ZAGU-698173 format. One line per field, with one value per residue: residue in one letter; z, y, x of N, C-alpha, C in turn. Coordinates in steps of 0.02 Angstrom, whole numbers, plus 32768, in hexadecimal, padded with zeros to 4 digits. Each point is the difference from the previous one (the first is absolute). Layout:
keke: c(A	...)
nw: c(Z	...)
nv: c(Y	...)
nu: c(X	...)
caw: c(Z	...)
cav: c(Y	...)
cau: c(X	...)
cw: c(Z	...)
cv: c(Y	...)
cu: c(X	...)
//
This chain:
keke: c(M	I	D	R	A	T	I	T	V	T	A	G	N	G	G	N	G	C	V	A	F	R	R	E	K	Y	I	P	K	G	G	P	S	G	G	D	G	G	D	G	G	N	V	F	A	V	G	H	K	D	V	N	T	L	I	N	F	R	Y	N	Q	L	F	E	A	G	K	G	E	H	G	K	G	S	N	M	Y	G	K	D	G	Q	D	V	F	I	P	L	P	L	G	T	V	I	M	D	Q	E	R	R	I	I	C	D	M	Q	N	H	G	Q	T	L	L	L	A	E	G	G	K	G	G	K	G	N	T	H	F	K	S	S	I	R	Q	A	P	R	F	A	T	P	G	K	P	G	I	E	R	K	I	I	L	E	L	K	L	I	A	D	V	G	L	V	G	E	P	N	A	G	K	S	T	L	L	S	K	I	S	N	A	H	P	K	I	A	D	Y	P	F	T	T	L	E	P	H	L	G	I	V	K	A	G	D	D	F	S	F	V	V	A	D	I	P	G	L	I	E	G	A	H	D	G	K	G	L	G	H	E	F	L	R	H	I	E	R	T	K	V	L	V	Y	L	L	D	L	G	A	A	Q	P	P	S	V	V	L	R	K	L	R	N	E	L	K	L	Y	N	P	A	L	L	S	K	P	S	L	I	V	L	N	K	T	D	I	K	K	G	A	G	G	I	R	A	S	K	K	R	P	V	L	A	I	S	A	L	K	G	I	G	L	Q	K	L	I	F	A	I	K	D	T	L	N	V	S	A)
nw: c(F59B	7FF9	8043	8015	8008	800E	7FFC	7FE6	8005	7FD4	8013	7FCF	8010	801F	7FC7	8005	801E	7FCD	8010	7FDE	7FD4	7FF3	7FC1	7FFD	7FC2	800F	801C	800D	8028	7FE3	800C	8035	7FE9	803B	7FD8	8002	8034	7FD9	8003	8036	7FE2	7FF2	802E	7FD0	8025	7FD2	8013	7FEA	7FD0	7FD6	8038	800E	8004	8037	7FD0	7FDE	8037	7FE4	7FC8	8002	8035	7FD3	8014	7FD6	8017	7FCB	8003	8029	7FC7	800C	8024	7FD5	7FE7	7FFD	8047	7FF0	8000	8035	7FD6	8004	8037	7FD8	7FFD	8030	7FDA	8034	7FCC	8022	8016	7FE5	8036	7FED	8040	7FF8	8028	8039	801D	8027	7FBB	8001	7FED	7FCA	7FDD	7FE4	7FDA	7FF2	7FDC	7FBE	8006	803C	8015	8021	8022	7FF4	7FDB	801F	7FC5	8006	8024	7FC0	8007	8029	7FC7	7FF4	7FC3	8027	8013	7FC8	801D	8028	8030	7FCD	7FD6	801F	800C	802C	8006	7FFF	7FFC	8025	7FD4	800F	8032	7FCD	8015	8033	7FEB	8037	7FCC	8022	7FCB	8001	7FDC	7FF6	7FD9	7FC2	801B	7FD8	7FF8	8041	7FF0	802B	801B	801A	8016	7FC2	8012	7FD6	8027	7FF7	800B	8030	801E	7FF5	801C	8023	7FFD	7FF0	8044	8005	8042	8020	7FE9	803F	800A	8017	803F	8003	7FD7	8019	7FEC	7FCD	7FFB	7FE8	7FCE	7FF7	7FBE	8020	7FCB	8010	7FC8	7FD0	8038	801A	801E	8021	8032	8000	803F	7FE7	8040	8017	8015	8029	803B	8031	801C	7FC7	8030	801C	7FC2	8020	7FE4	7FDA	8046	8010	7FE2	8016	8046	7FF1	7FD6	8030	801D	7FB9	7FFE	7FD2	7FE7	802C	7FE7	8032	7FF5	8005	8020	7FDC	7FDF	8022	8030	8002	801D	7FC0	802A	800F	7FC2	7FEA	8035	7FFE	7FC0	8012	8021	7FD6	7FD2	802C	800A	7FB7	7FEC	8034	7FE8	7FF8	8033	7FF7	7FDF	7FC5	8007	7FED	8006	7FEC	7FFA	8009	7FC3	7FE7	7FD2	803C	8012	8010	800A	8036	8020	8018	7FBF	8020	7FCB	7FEB	8009	8038	800E	7FB5	7FF4	7FD7	7FD5	7FFD	7FCF	801C	8014	800F	801B	8035	7FE7	7FC8	7FC8	8024	8013	7FC0	7FF0	8031	7FEC	7FBF	8013	8020	7FC9	7FD5	802B	7FF8	7FBE)
nv: c(684C	8032	7FEE	803E	8021	8040	800E	803E	7FEC	8028	7FFA	8019	8045	8007	8010	803E	8000	8015	8037	7FF8	8031	7FE9	8015	7FFF	800B	7FD2	7FE8	803A	7FE4	7FD3	7FC3	7FD5	7FF9	800A	7FDD	7FBC	7FFB	7FE9	7FC5	7FFC	7FF9	7FC1	7FE1	7FD0	7FBF	7FED	7FBC	7FF3	7FD4	8039	8015	8000	803F	8016	7FF7	7FFB	7FE1	7FED	8017	7FE6	802B	8030	7FF1	8030	7FFC	8009	8039	7FFF	800D	804B	8003	8009	8038	8012	7FF6	8017	7FB4	8000	7FF0	7FC1	7FF9	7FF8	7FBE	7FE5	7FDA	7FE5	7FE4	7FD6	7FE0	7FC8	7FF8	803E	8001	8020	802F	8010	8041	7FDE	7FED	8016	7FBB	8019	7FE2	7FC8	8019	7FD7	8032	7FF3	8049	7FDD	8024	802D	801B	802A	8030	8010	8017	803F	8005	8006	8037	8019	8008	8043	7FDC	7FDD	8045	8006	8028	7FF6	7FF5	7FDE	8030	8026	7FBB	801D	7FBF	7FDC	7FBB	8000	7FEE	7FC1	8001	7FE8	7FBA	8011	7FCB	7FE4	7FE6	7FCA	7FF3	7FC3	7FEB	7FD0	7FDF	7FF1	7FCC	7FCB	800E	7FF3	801A	7FCD	802D	7FF5	802F	8007	7FF8	802B	8029	802E	7FCF	7FEC	803E	8014	7FC8	8018	8046	8036	7FF5	803A	7FE1	802A	7FDB	7FF6	7FF0	802C	7FFF	8007	7FD3	7FDF	8043	7FDC	7FF9	7FC6	800B	7FBF	7FFA	7FC1	7FE2	7FD8	7FF3	7FF2	7FE6	8009	8032	8010	8030	8002	8009	8018	7FF3	803C	7FE1	7FC8	802A	7FE4	8008	7FD6	7FDE	8015	7FEB	7FC9	8009	7FDC	7FF8	8038	8010	7FC4	8003	8041	7FF2	7FD8	8033	800F	7FDF	7FD4	7FF7	7FE4	8014	7FD0	8029	7FC3	801E	7FC4	8036	800B	8031	800C	7FC8	7FEC	7FCF	8016	800D	7FC3	7FE9	8027	7FE9	7FBF	8001	8016	7FCE	7FDA	8019	8006	7FC9	7FE4	802B	8027	7FE0	8024	8026	7FE7	7FCC	8007	7FCD	802C	7FC9	8039	8005	7FD1	8030	801C	7FEA	7FBF	7FD9	7FE9	7FFA	7FC1	8014	7FFC	7FDF	801B	7FEF	8020	7FE8	7FFA	7FD2	8037	7FDE	803B	8017	803A	8001	7FC3	8016	7FDA	7FDD	8024	7FD7	7FCE	802C	8017	7FBB	7FFD	8042	7FE8	7FBC	801F	8027	7FCA	7FDC	803C	7FF8)
nu: c(4A7E	7FD3	7FFD	8017	7FCD	8009	7FC4	7FF5	7FC5	7FF5	7FC5	7FDD	8005	7FC6	7FDA	8002	7FC9	7FD5	800F	7FC0	7FF1	7FC2	801C	7FBE	7FFA	7FCF	8036	7FF5	7FCD	8032	7FEE	8017	8040	8015	8025	7FFE	802D	8038	7FEF	8024	802F	7FFA	801E	8011	8007	8029	7FED	8049	7FE9	8004	7FEF	8043	800F	801A	802D	7FCF	7FFA	8040	7FE7	7FCB	8002	7FEC	7FB8	7FEE	7FC5	7FDA	8004	7FC9	7FE3	8009	7FC9	7FD8	7FF5	7FBB	8007	8037	7FF8	8030	8029	7FED	801D	8043	7FEA	8022	801A	8011	801D	7FEE	8039	7FE9	7FE4	7FEA	801C	7FC5	802B	7FDF	8005	7FCB	8004	7FCA	7FF1	7FFC	8031	7FF3	8023	7FCE	7FDC	800D	8005	8011	7FC5	802B	7FCE	803A	7FEA	7FCF	7FEB	8005	7FCC	7FE5	800E	7FCF	7FEE	7FF6	7FFC	8028	8011	7FDF	7FDC	7FC7	802D	8020	7FE8	802E	800C	8029	7FFA	803E	8003	803A	802C	7FF0	802C	8035	8000	802D	802E	802F	8017	800C	802B	7FEC	8031	7FC8	8033	7FDF	801B	8008	8042	8010	803E	8006	8039	803D	8022	8006	7FB8	7FF6	7FDF	8038	802F	7FDD	7FF5	803D	7FFF	7FD6	801F	7FD9	800E	8020	7FFB	8017	8034	8013	803F	7FCE	8003	7FC1	8010	7FCB	7FFF	7FE3	7FC3	7FF5	7FDB	7FFE	7FEF	7FE0	800F	7FC8	801F	7FD5	7FD9	8039	7FFC	8036	7FF8	8041	8005	8036	7FFC	8012	803D	7FEB	8011	801D	7FD1	7FED	7FE0	803E	8009	801D	8039	7FE0	7FFF	7FF4	8037	8022	7FF5	8005	8031	8010	7FE4	8003	8037	7FFA	803A	801A	803D	8011	802E	8013	8039	8011	801E	7FC3	8016	7FBE	7FEB	7FE0	8001	8041	8015	7FEB	8016	8035	7FFC	7FEA	8030	8020	7FE5	8004	8032	8005	7FEC	7FE8	7FD4	8038	800B	7FC4	8029	7FE5	802D	803E	802D	802B	8022	8022	801E	7FDC	8014	8003	7FC4	7FFE	7FCA	7FDD	8034	7FE3	7FE5	7FC8	7FF1	7FCD	7FCC	7FFE	803F	7FF9	802F	801C	802B	8028	8017	7FF2	803D	7FFE	7FC9	8018	7FD2	8008	7FFC	801D	802A	8008	8004	802D	8019	7FF8	8010	802A	800D	7FF5	8025	8026	7FEA)
caw: c(7FFC	802F	800B	803A	7FF2	8022	7FD4	8014	7FCC	800F	7FD4	7FEE	801C	7FE2	7FF2	8028	7FE2	7FE2	8009	7FC1	7FF1	7FB7	7FEB	7FBD	7FDA	8010	8041	8021	803E	7FF9	8038	8006	7FCA	800E	7FFE	8032	7FF1	7FF1	8033	7FF0	7FE3	802C	7FFA	8006	7FEF	7FCC	7FF1	7FBA	7FF7	7FDD	8039	8020	803D	8016	7FF2	7FE9	803B	801A	7FE7	7FFE	803E	8011	7FD2	8003	7FC9	7FE9	8027	7FDF	7FED	8020	7FDB	7FD8	7FF4	7FCA	8019	7FDF	803E	7FE9	7FEC	803B	7FF7	7FE6	8023	7FF4	800E	8014	7FF4	802A	7FF1	8020	8047	8029	8039	8016	8045	8012	8019	803D	7FE4	7FFC	7FBD	7FE2	7FCA	7FE8	7FB8	7FE2	7FC8	7FCC	7FFB	803C	8007	8045	8007	8033	8018	7FE1	7FF3	8021	7FD9	7FEC	8026	7FE2	7FEC	8022	7FEA	802C	803D	7FF6	8022	7FF5	8025	7FE5	7FBA	7FE1	8031	7FEA	801D	7FEC	802C	7FE6	7FF8	8036	7FE9	7FEF	8025	7FF5	8031	7FE3	7FFB	7FFE	7FDB	800D	7FD0	8015	7FC8	7FF2	7FD9	8010	8023	8019	800D	8039	8004	8016	7FC7	7FD6	7FFD	7FB6	7FEE	7FC3	7FD0	7FF4	7FD6	7FB8	7FD6	7FF9	7FEE	7FD7	802D	7FF8	8032	800F	801F	8010	803A	8040	801F	7FF3	7FB6	7FF0	8032	7FF1	7FED	7FB8	7FE7	7FC4	7FEA	7FF5	7FDB	800E	7FC5	7FD7	8016	8046	8013	8041	800E	8031	8021	8023	8030	8029	8025	803E	8033	8041	8015	7FC5	800D	8019	7FC8	7FF5	7FC4	7FD8	8018	7FED	7FB7	7FEB	800D	7FEB	7FBD	7FF3	8021	7FCE	7FD3	8008	800D	800D	7FEA	8031	7FD7	8034	7FE0	801E	8010	8033	802F	802E	7FDB	7FE4	8034	8034	7FDF	7FEF	803C	8000	7FC3	801A	8044	7FEE	7FEB	803D	8027	7FE4	7FF4	8005	7FC6	7FCC	8006	7FE7	7FB6	7FE8	7FEC	7FEE	8019	7FC7	800E	7FC6	7FFE	8006	7FD4	8023	803D	8001	803E	800B	8035	802D	7FF6	7FED	7FDD	8016	7FCA	8006	7FED	7FE0	7FFC	7FC5	8001	7FBE	7FF3	7FD4	7FDE	7FC9	7FDF	8015	8031	8000	7FED	8035	802C	7FE1	7FFC	8046	8015	7FE5	8026	8043	7FEC	7FF6	803D	8031	7FDC)
cav: c(8007	8027	7FD7	8022	8047	802E	8033	802C	800C	803B	8005	803C	802D	8009	8043	802A	801A	8044	8036	8021	800A	8008	8037	7FFC	8041	801C	7FF5	802B	7FE7	7FBE	7FD8	7FE4	7FCE	7FE0	7FB9	7FE7	7FF8	7FC0	7FD1	7FF6	7FBC	7FCD	7FD3	7FB8	7FD3	7FC9	7FCF	7FF2	7FC2	800F	8028	7FC9	8014	8046	802A	8040	8029	801C	803D	8019	7FEE	8031	7FFB	802E	7FFB	8042	802A	8011	803F	8022	8009	803D	801F	7FDD	7FBA	7FDC	7FDB	7FF5	7FBC	7FD8	7FF8	7FC6	7FCC	7FE4	7FB6	7FE8	7FB8	7FD7	7FB9	7FCF	7FF6	803E	8007	8042	800A	8046	8016	7FD9	7FC5	7FDA	7FEB	801E	7FD4	7FD1	8006	7FBF	7FF3	8038	8025	8015	8047	8018	804A	8014	8046	801D	804C	802F	800E	804A	8034	800B	804D	801B	7FEB	7FCD	801E	802C	7FEE	8031	803C	8011	7FFD	800F	7FED	8018	7FDA	7FBF	7FDB	7FED	7FBB	7FDA	7FEA	7FB7	7FE0	7FEF	7FD2	7FE0	7FB8	7FD7	7FC8	7FC4	7FCD	7FB4	7FDE	7FCD	7FCE	7FBA	7FD9	802A	7FDE	8014	7FE3	801D	8024	7FD4	7FBC	7FF2	800B	8022	7FD2	7FD4	8025	8003	7FC5	7FE2	8030	8033	8033	8004	801F	8002	7FC8	7FFF	7FC9	801A	800A	8038	8011	8015	8031	800E	7FC4	7FFA	7FCF	7FDD	7FD2	7FC5	7FD5	7FBF	7FE5	802D	8021	8012	8031	8023	802E	7FF8	803E	7FFC	8039	8006	7FCA	8004	7FED	7FF8	8049	8025	8017	8040	8032	7FFF	7FF3	8018	7FD5	800F	8003	7FB3	7FE3	8011	7FE8	7FB6	7FF2	7FFC	7FC3	7FC6	7FC8	8010	7FD5	800E	7FEE	7FF4	7FF5	7FD2	800D	8032	7FE7	7FE5	7FC2	8017	7FF2	803A	8037	8005	800C	8048	8027	7FFB	8024	804D	800E	7FF0	8040	8042	7FED	7FB5	7FDA	7FE8	7FBF	7FCC	8008	7FC1	800C	7FD5	800C	7FF9	8005	801A	7FF3	7FB9	7FEE	8010	7FDB	7FD0	7FF8	8028	803A	8000	800D	7FC7	8010	7FEF	800E	8048	802B	7FD7	801C	7FEF	8016	801B	8031	8039	8018	7FD1	7FF3	7FC0	7FFB	8045	7FF2	7FDF	8033	8028	7FDF	7FF7	8041	8001	7FDC	801E	8035	7FE7	7FEC	8030	8027)
cau: c(7FBB	7FE3	7FC5	7FD3	7FFC	7FD6	7FE7	7FD0	7FC7	7FD3	7FC5	7FF4	7FD3	7FBD	7FFE	7FD1	7FC2	7FFF	7FD0	7FF3	7FB6	7FF6	8004	7FEC	7FE7	7FBF	7FF4	802E	800F	7FED	8015	803D	8010	8047	800B	8025	8043	800F	8023	8049	8016	8013	803A	7FF0	802D	7FE7	8025	800C	802A	8040	802D	8028	801E	7FEC	803B	7FE1	7FF1	8037	800D	7FBC	7FDE	7FCA	7FD4	7FCA	7FC5	7FF1	7FD3	7FC2	7FFB	7FCA	7FBE	7FEC	7FC3	7FD9	8003	8032	802D	803E	801E	801F	8046	800E	800F	803F	8007	8047	800D	8024	800A	7FD6	8025	800A	7FD7	7FF5	7FF1	8004	8040	8005	8011	7FC0	7FFD	7FC8	7FE6	8032	7FFC	8012	7FDE	8007	7FC7	7FE9	8009	7FF3	8003	802E	7FEF	7FC0	8000	7FCE	7FBB	7FF5	7FD3	7FB7	7FF3	7FCB	7FBC	7FEA	7FE8	7FC5	7FCB	7FC7	8017	804A	7FFF	8041	803F	8040	802E	7FFE	8029	803B	8007	801B	8040	8003	801D	804A	8017	8033	7FF6	8032	7FF8	802E	7FF3	8013	7FFC	7FD5	801D	7FE7	803B	803A	803F	8018	8042	802C	802F	8034	7FEB	7FFB	7FBF	7FF9	8010	7FCF	7FCE	8018	8003	7FB7	7FCC	8019	8017	804B	8017	8047	8017	804C	8008	8005	7FBA	7FD4	7FFE	7FBF	7FDE	7FBC	7FD9	8001	7FCC	8005	7FC3	8017	7FD4	8008	7FDB	7FDD	7FC8	8001	8044	7FF3	802D	802B	8025	8040	8002	8040	8013	7FEC	8031	7FE3	7FF0	7FD4	7FC0	8002	8010	804C	8013	7FCA	7FC4	7FB4	7FF9	7FE8	7FC3	7FBE	7FED	7FEF	7FC5	7FCF	8016	7FD3	802F	8049	8032	8034	8036	803D	8040	8023	8041	800C	8028	7FCC	7FD8	7FBD	7FD2	8004	7FE7	7FB7	7FDE	800A	7FDE	7FB5	7FF9	7FF7	7FC2	7FD0	8007	7FE2	7FB5	7FF6	7FD7	802B	8011	7FCD	7FFB	802A	8048	802B	803E	802A	8042	8020	804B	8005	8040	803D	7FF8	7FC3	7FDE	7FBF	8012	7FDA	7FBA	7FD8	7FC5	7FBD	7FCA	7FEE	803D	8032	804B	801E	8045	8007	803C	7FE3	8037	800A	7FB7	7FF9	7FBD	7FD9	7FC0	7FDC	7FEA	7FC9	7FBB	7FEF	7FDC	7FC2	7FD7	7FF8	7FCA	7FC3	7FE5	7FF0	7FD1)
cw: c(8034	8010	803F	7FE8	802C	7FC9	8021	7FD0	801B	7FD3	7FEF	802A	7FD2	7FE6	8021	7FD9	7FEF	8016	7FC1	7FFA	7FB7	7FEE	7FAD	7FEB	8024	8056	8027	8043	8002	8044	8002	7FC9	800D	7FFA	8038	7FE6	7FF2	8039	7FF7	7FE8	803B	7FEF	8006	7FEF	7FD2	7FFC	7FBB	7FF8	7FE0	802D	802B	8041	8015	7FEE	7FF0	8040	8027	7FED	7FFF	803B	800E	7FBF	8009	7FD2	7FF4	8030	7FD0	7FE8	8025	7FD2	7FD5	7FFC	7FD0	8015	7FE1	8035	7FE7	7FF8	803A	7FF1	7FE6	8038	7FF6	8009	8003	7FF1	802D	7FEE	8023	803B	8025	8039	8011	8042	800E	802B	803D	7FEA	8010	7FBA	7FE7	7FC3	7FEB	7FAB	7FE2	7FBD	7FCC	7FF8	8041	8014	8049	8002	8039	801F	7FDA	7FF7	802D	7FD9	7FEB	802C	7FD2	7FE8	8022	7FE8	8036	8039	7FF4	8028	7FF5	802A	7FF6	7FBC	7FDB	8033	7FDB	801D	7FDF	8031	7FDD	7FEF	803B	7FEA	7FFC	8039	7FEC	8037	7FE3	7FFD	7FFB	7FD0	8009	7FCD	8018	7FC0	8008	7FDF	8016	8031	8017	8017	8045	8013	8022	7FC3	7FE2	7FF9	7FAD	7FE1	7FB9	7FC7	7FE6	7FD4	7FBA	7FD7	7FF6	7FDF	7FCB	8024	7FF9	803E	8006	8026	800B	8044	803A	8022	7FE7	7FB9	7FE9	8038	7FF8	7FE0	7FB2	7FF0	7FC8	7FEE	7FEB	7FD4	8019	7FC6	7FDC	8018	8044	8016	8048	8009	8043	8015	801B	802A	802A	8032	8047	802D	8047	8017	7FCF	801B	802C	7FD8	7FF4	7FB7	7FC6	8011	7FE7	7FB9	7FE5	8019	7FF1	7FBD	7FFF	801F	7FD3	7FDD	801C	801E	8019	7FEE	802D	7FD1	8030	7FD5	801B	8010	803A	803C	803A	7FDB	7FF0	8038	802E	7FDE	7FFB	804A	800A	7FD9	801D	8045	7FEA	7FE8	8030	802D	7FE3	7FF1	8003	7FC0	7FC4	8008	7FEE	7FB4	7FE5	7FEB	7FE5	8018	7FC4	8015	7FC4	8006	8004	7FD4	802F	8043	8000	8041	800E	8032	803D	7FF9	7FE8	7FD6	801E	7FC9	7FFA	7FE1	7FE1	8002	7FC4	8002	7FB6	7FFF	7FD0	7FCC	7FBD	7FDF	8010	8026	7FFF	7FE4	802B	8035	7FE9	8008	8046	801C	7FDD	8022	8040	7FFF	7FF8	8039	8032	7FE8	8025)
cv: c(802A	7FE1	8028	8049	8022	8036	802C	8010	8040	8007	8049	8021	8006	804A	8028	800E	8046	802B	8024	800C	8010	803D	8003	8036	8015	7FEC	8024	7FEA	7FB6	7FDA	7FED	7FD3	7FE1	7FBC	7FDD	7FEE	7FB6	7FD4	7FFC	7FB2	7FCD	7FE6	7FBF	7FDA	7FCB	7FC8	7FF8	7FCB	8011	8028	7FC9	8020	8046	8033	804E	8035	801B	8045	8029	7FE9	8029	7FF2	802F	7FFB	8052	8025	8009	804D	8026	8003	8045	8016	7FD8	7FB1	7FCE	7FE4	8002	7FBD	7FDD	7FFD	7FBD	7FCF	7FE8	7FB3	7FE8	7FB6	7FDA	7FBA	7FD7	7FE1	8032	800D	804C	8011	8048	8015	7FD4	7FBC	7FCF	7FF3	801D	7FD3	7FD8	7FFF	7FB8	7FF2	8036	801E	8012	8043	8012	8053	8007	8041	801E	8048	8023	8009	804B	802C	8009	8049	801D	7FF6	7FD3	8024	8027	7FE6	8039	8041	801A	7FF9	7FFE	7FF3	801C	7FD6	7FBA	7FDF	7FEB	7FB4	7FDB	7FEE	7FB9	7FE3	7FF8	7FCC	7FDC	7FB2	7FCF	7FC8	7FC7	7FD0	7FBF	7FE1	7FCE	7FC3	7FC3	7FDA	8032	7FD3	8015	7FDE	8032	8032	7FCF	7FAF	7FEC	8016	8029	7FDC	7FD2	801F	800F	7FC5	7FDB	802A	8031	803E	8004	8032	8006	7FCA	8005	7FD0	8028	8017	8042	8024	8019	8030	801D	7FCA	7FF5	7FD0	7FDF	7FCD	7FC8	7FD6	7FB8	7FD9	8036	8029	8013	802A	801B	8035	7FF6	8040	7FEE	803E	7FFF	7FCC	800F	7FEE	8005	804E	8026	8016	8040	8036	8002	7FEE	801C	7FE6	8018	800E	7FC9	7FEE	801C	7FEC	7FBC	7FF3	7FF1	7FC4	7FC3	7FC8	801C	7FCD	800F	7FEC	8004	7FEF	7FC7	800C	803C	7FE7	7FD9	7FC7	8026	7FF8	803B	8041	8004	800D	8044	8029	8000	8029	804D	800A	7FFA	8042	8034	7FED	7FB8	7FE5	7FE9	7FBC	7FC9	7FFA	7FBC	8012	7FCC	800A	7FEE	8007	800B	7FEF	7FB4	7FF2	8007	7FD0	7FD6	8002	802C	8032	7FF8	8009	7FBE	8014	7FEC	8006	8041	8030	7FD2	8025	7FEA	801F	8016	801E	8037	8010	7FCA	7FE7	7FBD	7FFC	8037	7FEA	7FDB	803A	8024	7FE4	7FE4	803E	7FFF	7FD7	801F	8038	7FEB	7FE2	8036	802D	7FF8)
cu: c(7FE4	7FB9	7FDB	800C	7FC9	7FEC	7FCD	7FC7	7FD3	7FCC	7FF5	7FC5	7FC9	8006	7FD0	7FC0	8005	7FC9	7FF2	7FB4	7FF3	7FF4	7FE5	7FDE	7FBF	7FF7	803F	8017	7FF3	8017	8042	800F	8049	8006	802B	8048	8002	801F	804E	8011	8011	8045	7FF1	8045	7FDC	8037	800D	803D	8042	802C	801F	801A	7FE4	8033	7FE1	7FF5	803B	8007	7FBF	7FD4	7FC5	7FD2	7FC6	7FCC	7FEE	7FC2	7FBD	7FFF	7FC8	7FC1	8004	7FBF	7FDC	7FED	802D	802F	8049	8019	8021	8053	8016	801B	804E	7FFA	804A	8007	8030	8008	7FD2	802B	8011	7FD4	8001	7FEA	7FFF	8037	8012	8014	7FC0	7FEB	7FC3	7FE0	8046	7FF3	800C	7FE8	8008	7FC1	7FDE	8014	7FE6	8002	802B	7FEE	7FC7	8000	7FCF	7FC8	8001	7FD1	7FC0	7FFC	7FC6	7FBE	7FDA	7FE1	7FC3	7FC6	7FC7	800C	8045	8000	8044	803A	803B	8035	7FFE	8033	8046	8009	802B	8051	8004	802B	804C	8010	803D	7FEE	803A	7FF6	8038	7FF4	8017	7FFB	7FCB	801C	7FE2	802C	802B	803B	8014	803E	802A	8023	802A	7FF1	7FF9	7FBA	7FF6	801A	7FCC	7FC1	8011	8006	7FBC	7FC8	801C	801F	804C	8013	8053	801D	804D	8004	8017	7FB9	7FDE	800B	7FC2	7FE7	7FC0	7FDD	8004	7FC7	8010	7FCA	8023	7FD4	8002	7FCF	7FE4	7FCA	8000	803B	7FEB	8035	8028	8024	803D	800A	803E	8007	7FEC	802A	7FDD	7FEC	7FDC	7FC0	8001	8023	8053	800B	7FCE	7FBE	7FB7	7FF9	7FED	7FC1	7FBD	7FEE	7FEB	7FB6	7FCB	8008	7FCC	8030	8048	802E	803B	8041	8045	803C	8024	8049	8008	801A	7FD6	7FE0	7FC6	7FC4	7FF8	7FEC	7FB2	7FDB	8007	7FCD	7FB1	7FFA	7FFA	7FBA	7FCE	8004	7FE2	7FBA	7FF5	7FDE	802F	800F	7FCE	7FF7	801D	8043	801F	8046	8032	804E	802F	8050	8012	803F	8039	7FF9	7FC1	7FE6	7FBF	8013	7FD5	7FBD	7FD9	7FC1	7FBE	7FCB	7FEC	8039	8032	8044	801D	8045	800D	8049	7FE5	8037	8009	7FC1	7FE6	7FBB	7FCD	7FB7	7FDD	7FE1	7FC5	7FB9	7FF0	7FDB	7FC1	7FD1	7FE8	7FCC	7FBF	7FDC	7FE3	7FD2	7FB8)
//
């Protein structure tokens, strides 16, 4: 998944104003008639619900709007340059070259002006006066704006699966949703985020994000750290998925996971959450984890399908409470 890109946007230059004079049959020495140049085209970013990644920007990194046409005689104005609209996935953060945030694209149809076209120049008609009956000059069009733009996609999902590599997140997502992530029994199988839509009854559904596994030092970018942490910032609920068969007890792993979230962004710890103990088919027990009203604990086997319906409706209840 391509979730970061740098592009160059160039607005169109304005067309030049025209120097011209009326040449009519019975008016041998007519006045000025130079038209204005057209305005240069603008470059816009547009949020679009059907665009899911930034992959198009791997191959296409330059976006140029049309130039304004030059003015003509007989007071004819040049046409404005054609605007360019760049469709972006919802959840795209738009930044300038210094990584200052310009906009956060959240809604379908949301539009942002990235680069403004130059204004067209004035024709000599504008410069006629009582002391200057036949001005022989016009003004040139203004140049369009050019700038570099940084795009960074943060997935918009209701639920984020938080766990170490190989905790079973991809297996769980494939069992409860329509997603089909790559699954294998070794760490870092998931190298990019996956989204799945989960149905909870006939009238309720939610989006779950399976994001690359988290290791110690992720807040500093170790492993796939920032690739993971950036995406869970938007989720409403976190599901801590803990492997009962792992070398370390679930209580220790949970403490490490929450510490990484805290070091990256302390606000992540305030999100509603559930603790899910996976692989109960090979090992029983709670692994030192205690349930609470704020953070329920559920035991499942994603591989065998044990406890999945109970988990789905527990997530639904948590989402409803957090709404």
